[in-house]
C-alpha positions as CSV (number, residue, x, y, z in Angstrom):
1,M,0.0,0.0,0.0
2,Q,1.3,3.4,-1.0
3,L,0.5,6.8,0.3
4,T,-0.4,9.8,-2.0
5,L,-0.7,13.4,-0.9
6,G,-3.5,15.1,-2.8
7,P,-3.3,18.7,-4.0
8,V,-4.0,21.5,-1.6
9,L,-7.7,22.4,-2.2
10,F,-7.7,25.6,-0.2
11,N,-6.4,29.1,-0.9
12,W,-3.2,29.1,1.1
13,Q,-0.6,31.9,0.9
14,P,2.0,31.2,-1.8
15,S,4.9,31.1,0.6
16,L,3.0,28.8,2.9
17,W,2.1,26.6,0.0
18,R,5.7,26.3,-1.2
19,D,7.1,25.6,2.3
20,F,4.4,23.0,2.9
21,Y,5.6,21.0,-0.1
22,F,9.2,21.5,0.7
23,R,8.6,19.9,4.1
24,I,6.6,17.1,2.5
25,A,9.5,16.5,0.2
26,D,12.0,16.2,3.0
27,E,10.0,14.6,5.8
28,A,6.8,12.9,4.8
29,P,6.7,9.1,4.2
30,V,4.5,9.4,1.1
31,D,5.2,7.9,-2.3
32,C,3.3,10.3,-4.6
33,V,2.4,13.9,-4.4
34,A,-0.3,15.7,-6.5
35,I,0.1,19.5,-6.9
36,G,-1.8,22.1,-8.8
37,E,-5.0,24.2,-8.7
38,V,-8.1,22.0,-8.7
39,V,-10.8,24.4,-7.3
40,C,-10.5,27.9,-8.7
41,S,-8.4,29.0,-11.7
42,K,-8.1,32.6,-10.2
43,R,-5.8,31.2,-7.5
44,W,-3.3,29.7,-10.0
45,P,-1.3,32.8,-10.9
46,F,-0.3,33.3,-7.2
47,F,1.8,30.2,-7.1
48,A,2.4,29.1,-10.7
49,D,5.9,30.5,-10.7
50,L,6.7,28.3,-7.6
51,V,5.6,25.1,-9.3
52,P,8.9,24.2,-11.0
53,E,11.0,24.5,-7.8
54,V,8.3,22.5,-5.9
55,I,8.4,19.7,-8.5
56,E,12.2,19.7,-8.4
57,R,12.2,19.5,-4.6
58,L,9.6,16.7,-4.4
59,S,11.4,14.7,-7.1
60,R,14.7,15.1,-5.3
61,G,12.9,13.8,-2.2
62,G,12.0,10.6,-4.0
63,K,8.3,11.5,-4.6
64,K,6.4,10.7,-7.8
65,V,4.8,14.0,-8.8
66,L,1.4,14.5,-10.5
67,L,0.2,17.8,-11.8
68,S,-3.6,18.1,-11.1
69,S,-6.1,19.8,-13.4
70,L,-9.1,21.9,-12.6
71,A,-12.2,20.0,-11.6
72,L,-14.6,22.3,-13.5
73,V,-13.9,24.3,-16.7
74,T,-16.3,27.2,-17.4
75,L,-14.2,29.8,-19.3
76,D,-12.2,29.9,-22.5
77,R,-9.1,30.9,-20.4
78,E,-9.5,27.8,-18.3
79,R,-9.9,25.7,-21.4
80,R,-6.6,27.0,-22.8
81,V,-4.8,26.4,-19.5
82,M,-6.2,22.8,-19.5
83,G,-4.9,22.3,-23.0
84,E,-1.4,23.5,-22.1
85,L,-1.4,21.3,-19.0
86,A,-2.5,18.2,-21.1
87,S,0.3,18.8,-23.6
88,R,3.1,18.8,-21.1
89,P,5.4,15.9,-21.8
90,D,7.6,16.4,-18.7
91,I,5.2,15.3,-15.9
92,M,2.3,13.0,-15.4
93,V,-1.0,14.8,-15.4
94,E,-3.9,14.0,-13.1
95,A,-7.1,14.8,-14.9
96,N,-10.1,16.0,-12.9
97,D,-12.2,16.9,-15.8
98,I,-13.1,15.2,-19.1
99,S,-11.9,18.2,-21.1
100,C,-8.4,17.5,-19.8
101,I,-8.6,13.8,-20.6
102,A,-9.4,14.6,-24.2
103,G,-6.1,16.4,-24.6
104,L,-4.0,13.7,-23.1
105,G,-4.4,11.1,-25.9
106,D,-3.1,7.7,-24.9
107,R,-0.2,9.1,-22.9
108,P,0.1,7.7,-19.4
109,H,-1.9,9.8,-16.9
110,A,-3.9,9.6,-13.7
111,I,-7.6,10.1,-13.2
112,G,-8.5,12.3,-10.2
113,P,-11.4,11.8,-7.7
114,F,-13.5,14.5,-9.4
115,V,-14.1,12.3,-12.5
116,N,-17.1,10.0,-11.9
117,V,-15.7,6.5,-12.0
118,Y,-18.5,4.6,-10.4
119,N,-18.2,1.2,-12.0
120,E,-15.8,-1.3,-13.5
121,A,-16.7,-0.4,-17.1
122,T,-15.8,3.2,-16.7
123,A,-12.5,2.3,-15.0
124,A,-11.7,-0.1,-17.9
125,Y,-12.5,2.6,-20.4
126,F,-10.1,5.1,-18.8
127,A,-7.4,2.3,-18.4
128,G,-7.7,1.6,-22.1
129,G,-7.0,5.2,-22.8
130,G,-3.8,5.3,-20.9
131,A,-4.8,5.9,-17.3
132,D,-2.5,3.9,-14.9
133,R,-3.8,5.5,-11.7
134,I,-7.4,6.1,-10.8
135,C,-8.5,7.9,-7.5
136,L,-12.1,6.8,-7.0
137,P,-14.8,9.2,-5.9
138,P,-15.0,9.2,-2.0
139,E,-18.6,8.2,-1.8
140,L,-18.2,4.7,-3.0
141,P,-18.7,1.7,-0.6
142,L,-15.9,-0.8,-0.2
143,S,-17.9,-3.4,-2.1
144,S,-17.9,-1.2,-5.2
145,V,-14.2,-0.3,-4.7
146,A,-13.3,-4.0,-4.7
147,V,-15.2,-4.7,-7.9
148,I,-13.6,-1.8,-9.7
149,A,-10.1,-2.7,-8.5
150,A,-10.5,-6.3,-9.7
151,A,-11.6,-5.1,-13.2
152,V,-8.4,-3.1,-13.7
153,P,-5.5,-5.1,-12.2
154,D,-2.8,-3.1,-14.0
155,V,-4.1,0.2,-12.7
156,A,-3.2,1.7,-9.3
157,V,-6.6,2.2,-7.6
158,E,-6.6,4.9,-5.0
159,I,-9.1,6.1,-2.4
160,L,-9.4,9.2,-0.2
161,A,-8.3,8.1,3.3
162,F,-7.9,11.5,5.1
163,G,-9.3,15.0,4.7
164,R,-12.6,16.8,4.3
165,V,-14.6,15.1,1.6
166,P,-15.1,17.0,-1.6
167,L,-18.9,16.9,-2.3
168,S,-19.6,19.3,-5.1
169,I,-18.2,22.2,-7.2
170,S,-20.1,25.0,-8.7
171,A,-19.6,27.9,-11.2
172,R,-20.7,30.3,-8.4
173,C,-18.5,31.3,-5.5
174,Y,-20.3,31.1,-2.1
175,H,-17.4,32.7,-0.3
176,A,-17.7,35.9,-2.4
177,R,-21.5,35.9,-2.2
178,L,-21.5,35.6,1.6
179,R,-19.4,38.8,1.8
180,G,-21.5,40.7,-0.7
181,L,-18.9,40.4,-3.5
182,S,-19.1,39.1,-7.1
183,K,-17.1,36.1,-8.2
184,D,-15.2,38.3,-10.7
185,N,-14.3,40.7,-7.8
186,C,-14.0,38.2,-5.0
187,R,-10.9,39.8,-3.4
188,F,-9.8,36.2,-2.7
189,V,-11.7,36.2,0.6
190,C,-11.5,32.4,0.7
191,D,-7.9,32.8,1.9
192,Q,-9.4,33.7,5.3
193,D,-10.5,30.1,5.8
194,P,-7.5,27.8,5.2
195,D,-9.5,24.7,6.0
196,G,-12.8,26.0,4.5
197,L,-15.6,28.0,6.0
198,V,-17.7,25.8,8.4
199,V,-21.5,25.9,7.6
200,D,-24.0,25.2,10.4
201,T,-27.6,24.0,10.2
202,L,-30.4,26.1,11.6
203,D,-30.0,24.1,14.9
204,G,-26.4,25.2,15.1
205,E,-24.9,21.8,14.2
206,H,-21.7,21.8,12.1
207,F,-22.7,20.5,8.7
208,L,-20.5,21.4,5.7
209,A,-17.4,23.5,4.8
210,I,-17.3,26.0,1.9
211,N,-14.1,26.5,-0.1
212,G,-14.8,29.2,-2.7
213,V,-16.8,27.4,-5.4
214,Q,-16.4,24.1,-3.6
215,T,-18.5,22.3,-1.0
216,L,-16.9,19.8,1.3
217,S,-17.9,17.8,4.4
218,Y,-17.4,19.4,7.8
219,A,-16.1,16.1,9.2
220,C,-12.8,14.6,8.1
221,V,-12.7,11.1,6.5
222,G,-10.2,8.9,8.4
223,L,-9.7,5.4,7.1
224,I,-6.7,4.6,9.1
225,G,-8.6,1.7,10.8
226,E,-9.6,0.3,7.4
227,L,-6.2,-0.2,5.8
228,D,-6.3,-4.0,6.0
229,R,-9.7,-4.2,4.3
230,L,-8.6,-1.7,1.7
231,T,-5.5,-3.7,0.9
232,A,-7.5,-6.9,0.7
233,S,-9.9,-5.2,-1.7
234,G,-7.2,-4.3,-4.2
235,V,-6.6,-0.6,-3.2
236,A,-3.0,0.3,-4.1
237,S,-2.8,3.8,-2.6
238,C,-4.5,5.9,0.1
239,R,-4.9,9.6,-0.6
240,L,-4.3,12.1,2.2
241,S,-5.9,15.5,1.4
242,P,-4.0,18.4,2.9
243,Q,-5.6,20.2,5.9
244,S,-3.9,23.0,7.9
245,C,-2.5,20.6,10.4
246,D,0.7,18.6,10.6
247,M,0.4,16.6,7.4
248,V,3.8,15.0,8.0
249,A,2.5,13.6,11.2
250,V,-0.7,12.4,9.5
251,A,1.4,10.6,6.9
252,R,3.6,9.0,9.6
253,A,0.5,7.8,11.4
254,F,-0.8,6.0,8.3
255,R,2.7,4.6,7.6
256,D,3.1,3.4,11.1
257,V,-0.2,1.5,11.0
258,L,0.7,0.0,7.5
259,D,4.0,-1.1,8.9
260,G,2.6,-2.5,12.1
261,R,4.2,0.0,14.5
262,L,0.7,1.2,15.6
263,D,-2.6,-0.7,15.7
264,A,-5.7,0.8,14.2
265,A,-7.0,2.3,17.5
266,E,-3.7,3.9,18.1
267,G,-3.6,5.3,14.6
268,K,-7.1,6.8,15.0
269,A,-6.1,8.4,18.3
270,S,-3.1,9.9,16.6
271,L,-5.3,11.4,13.8
272,N,-7.7,12.8,16.4
273,A,-4.8,14.5,18.2
274,I,-3.3,15.9,15.0
275,F,-6.5,17.3,13.4
276,R,-8.7,18.5,16.2
277,D,-11.0,20.8,14.2
278,A,-13.4,18.1,13.0
279,P,-14.5,14.5,13.9
280,L,-13.4,11.5,11.9
281,I,-15.8,9.7,9.6
282,N,-15.9,6.5,7.5
283,G,-19.5,6.1,6.6
284,F,-19.3,6.1,2.8
285,L,-16.8,3.3,2.8
286,N,-19.1,1.2,5.0
287,G,-22.2,1.8,2.9
288,Q,-23.7,4.3,5.5
289,P,-24.3,8.0,5.5
290,G,-21.0,9.6,4.8
291,A,-20.9,11.7,8.0
292,E,-21.1,8.6,10.3
293,W,-18.3,6.8,12.1
294,V,-18.8,3.0,12.0
295,Q,-17.0,1.1,14.6
296,P,-15.4,-2.3,13.6
297,H,-17.6,-4.2,16.0
298,A,-20.7,-2.6,14.5
299,R,-19.6,-3.7,11.1
300,R,-19.3,-7.3,12.3
301,R,-22.7,-7.1,14.0
302,R,-24.4,-5.9,10.8
303,A,-22.6,-8.6,8.7
304,L,-23.7,-11.4,11.1
305,G,-27.2,-10.1,11.2
306,A,-27.4,-10.1,7.4
307,A,-26.0,-13.7,7.2
308,D,-28.5,-14.9,9.8
309,R,-31.6,-13.4,8.1
310,E,-33.5,-15.4,5.6
311,P,-33.5,-14.0,2.0
312,G,-36.2,-11.3,1.6
313,L,-36.7,-10.7,5.3
314,P,-36.1,-7.1,6.4
315,S,-33.7,-6.2,9.1
316,E,-35.0,-5.2,12.6
């Protein structure tokens, strides 16, 4: 099992963004790092000049580097940038939008989690077009993940294992609208919320997080206790999505569980201590509402109950 660090989804200051990846290059036990602007093309110019030195530093640190594309293309300018990205021969591209895939031809590339790969036929189609890595959408249950992974044995199948879950992306910017600004004159107010702006229900319960044009979960997926099941299901890599916490420590916790230095409970306790801003969840993977945390004993109880019931009989 490998570890992949996904691209920063939030609007971090350029110097912070660069230094974050420099530390990842030198200290984090991850095998692959995806960089680039996925959410909002207006952010890209702030750190575009830093990308070559970040790629060089990560490569020198022994990391495989992916350059991630936008997840939603709405402007001619964005379409041109996508075309330039797809034509780069010097680095593997991670496509998060179909318009990027069209420009890649049959060159080896990766498919990001914003492309809807929900079944084995879709995965096989992309594999036949040159994809050798596919990060599946985070809402899939493990049963579907296993079927897809079995259908593309030569593709590295990846799943989001840490970070706020990306749920949707829009052409409108909620961050700007909330502050009475237009999207074209947003003043980049999303930089005030380096982990996203938490949204509450009318009852005051934390519900979602807003990141410019993107909506994410409030809670943080944490599959550190699921690594054995993921491996057995054919998952080749776990993706860690950057939050404004010690991501080197997050990567070390996952690596320690994978290598047997920590058990699953100790790994979960480590994640809770590292990222205190939101609870951990694993509902999607277990076929439950995504915001739930499913304990291992609860999984066993449900499985036994299903096995004991006669076909066609409802559960209690």
